[in-house]
C-alpha positions in Angstrom: 95.0 -19.4 31.9 98.6 -19.4 33.2 99.9 -22.1 35.4 101.2 -21.3 38.8 104.7 -22.7 39.3 107.9 -21.9 41.1 110.7 -20.5 39.0 113.1 -23.2 38.1 116.6 -22.5 36.7 117.6 -24.2 33.5 121.1 -25.6 33.4 122.8 -27.1 30.4 126.0 -29.1 30.3 128.6 -28.4 27.6 128.7 -31.3 25.2 131.9 -33.2 24.8 133.4 -33.2 21.3 136.1 -35.1 19.4 138.8 -33.5 17.4 136.5 -33.3 14.3 133.8 -31.5 16.3 136.3 -29.1 17.8 137.6 -28.2 14.3 134.0 -27.7 13.1 133.3 -25.5 16.1 136.4 -23.4 15.5 135.3 -22.8 11.9 131.8 -21.8 13.0 133.1 -19.5 15.7 135.4 -17.9 13.1 132.4 -17.3 10.8 130.4 -15.8 13.8 133.4 -13.4 14.4 133.6 -12.4 10.8 129.9 -11.6 10.6 130.1 -9.6 13.9 133.2 -7.9 12.7 131.7 -7.0 9.3 128.7 -5.6 11.1 130.8 -3.4 13.3 132.8 -2.3 10.3 129.6 -1.3 8.4 128.3 0.6 11.4 131.6 2.4 11.9 131.8 3.3 8.2 128.3 4.8 8.4 129.5 6.9 11.3 132.6 8.1 9.4 135.3 5.7 10.7 136.4 2.9 8.4 137.7 -0.3 10.1 139.5 -3.1 8.4 137.9 -6.6 8.8 140.7 -7.5 11.3 140.1 -4.3 13.3 136.4 -5.0 13.3 136.9 -8.6 14.4 139.1 -7.4 17.2 136.4 -4.9 18.3 133.8 -7.7 18.3 136.0 -9.7 20.6 136.3 -6.8 23.0 132.5 -6.0 22.9 130.7 -6.7 26.2 128.7 -9.9 26.4 124.9 -9.8 25.9 122.9 -11.2 28.8 119.2 -11.8 29.1 117.1 -12.9 32.1 113.8 -14.4 31.1 110.9 -16.0 33.0 108.3 -18.2 31.2 105.0 -17.3 32.8 103.4 -20.6 31.8 106.0 -23.0 33.1 107.7 -20.9 35.8 111.1 -21.6 34.3 113.7 -18.9 34.7 116.9 -18.5 32.6 119.8 -16.1 33.1 121.9 -16.5 29.9 124.9 -14.9 28.4 123.8 -15.7 24.9 126.4 -13.7 23.0 130.1 -13.3 23.9 133.3 -12.4 22.2 131.7 -11.9 18.9 129.6 -15.0 18.7 126.3 -16.5 19.9 126.9 -19.1 22.6 125.5 -22.4 21.5 124.6 -23.8 25.0 122.8 -20.6 25.9 120.9 -20.5 22.6 119.8 -24.1 23.2 118.6 -23.2 26.7 116.7 -20.2 25.3 115.1 -22.4 22.6 113.9 -24.7 25.4 112.6 -21.9 27.6 110.6 -20.3 24.7 109.2 -23.6 23.5 105.5 -24.1 22.8 104.3 -24.9 26.4 101.2 -26.6 25.1 102.9 -29.5 23.4 106.6 -28.9 24.4 107.6 -28.4 20.7 111.0 -26.6 20.5 112.1 -24.4 17.6 115.2 -22.4 17.0 114.7 -18.8 18.1 116.1 -16.2 15.7 119.2 -14.6 17.3 118.1 -11.2 15.9 115.0 -11.5 18.1 117.2 -12.0 21.2 119.2 -9.0 20.2 116.0 -6.9 19.9 114.9 -8.0 23.3 118.3 -7.2 24.7 118.2 -3.8 23.1 114.8 -3.3 24.6 115.9 -4.2 28.1 118.8 -1.8 27.8 116.4 0.9 26.5 114.2 0.7 29.5 117.0 0.1 32.0 115.8 -3.3 33.0 118.1 -5.4 35.2 115.6 -7.9 36.4 113.8 -10.6 34.5 111.6 -10.1 31.5 108.3 -12.1 31.6 107.5 -14.1 28.6 103.8 -14.6 27.7 104.5 -16.3 24.4 107.6 -17.4 22.5 107.6 -20.1 19.9 104.2 -21.3 18.7 103.7 -24.5 16.8 101.4 -24.5 13.7 98.9 -26.6 15.6 98.8 -24.2 18.6 98.6 -21.2 16.3 95.6 -22.8 14.4 93.9 -23.5 17.7 94.4 -20.0 19.0 93.3 -18.5 15.7 90.1 -20.5 15.8 89.4 -19.1 19.3 90.4 -15.5 18.4 90.6 -14.7 14.7 91.3 -11.0 15.3 94.3 -11.5 17.6 96.2 -14.3 16.0 97.9 -14.0 12.6 97.5 -17.0 10.2 101.3 -16.8 9.3 102.4 -15.6 12.8 106.1 -14.9 13.3 105.8 -16.9 16.5 105.7 -20.0 14.3 109.2 -19.0 12.9 110.8 -18.3 16.2 110.9 -14.6 15.3 108.4 -13.1 17.8 107.9 -12.8 21.5 105.0 -11.5 23.6 106.4 -10.0 26.8 105.8 -7.8 29.8 108.0 -6.1 32.5 106.9 -6.1 36.1 106.1 -2.6 37.5 106.2 -1.1 34.0 103.1 0.1 32.1 102.4 -1.6 28.8 102.2 1.8 27.1 105.7 2.7 28.3 107.1 -0.7 27.1 105.3 -0.3 23.7 106.8 3.2 23.2 110.3 1.9 24.0 109.9 -1.0 21.5 108.6 1.4 18.8 111.6 3.6 19.3 114.0 0.8 18.4 112.4 0.3 14.9 113.5 -3.3 15.0 110.4 -4.9 13.4 106.8 -5.4 14.4 105.3 -4.1 17.6 101.8 -5.0 18.9 100.1 -3.3 21.8 97.8 -5.4 24.0 96.9 -3.4 27.1 93.9 -5.5 28.1 96.2 -8.6 28.3 99.1 -6.6 29.6 101.8 -7.5 27.1 103.6 -6.1 24.1 104.4 -8.2 21.0 107.8 -7.7 19.3 109.1 -9.4 16.2 111.9 -9.1 13.7 109.6 -9.0 10.7 108.9 -5.9 8.6 108.6 -2.5 10.4 105.0 -2.1 11.4 102.8 -1.6 14.5 99.2 -2.2 15.6 
């Protein structure tokens, strides 16, 4: 059963860093930009336009930021996060997402796969969602997964992608589960599970499949 709680905003402070930390961050940001640039270059090449790595990197810097608004239904916590900006994932925002999507039963936190956030972002754009997306389940610790599997063998996978931070169960207020499922299937981003009785859709960034 879900706990009733008022939505609380999660705020995170930017950590201070010395010169060595700043240098390391610049190197990491550069790698993020290169990966984003190479991805754009590959996509453009497939479409018939070939970018140099420098042009693709510049395009990544100009790309609009990716923003998600999420509500954890178990804790009542709400997060509005610009998690990707100027060609890179934003560290503070990613930490806040990891915390929001923690295993609420034991407060275990696990890194959420950035590709999963991109999938949820694409889904929100697909359905034209501007308000919050409600999270039924994010990260699931092995202990919690075993407990849930013991209670319901048919509905919980032994090697669930939830345990890897690669899956989310979600719903959207005032939208049918069927409509949400069809939108998720159209993205072909991984696994899609349809749970109309519990009013949520499962999405993950594992192999392409559905149930």
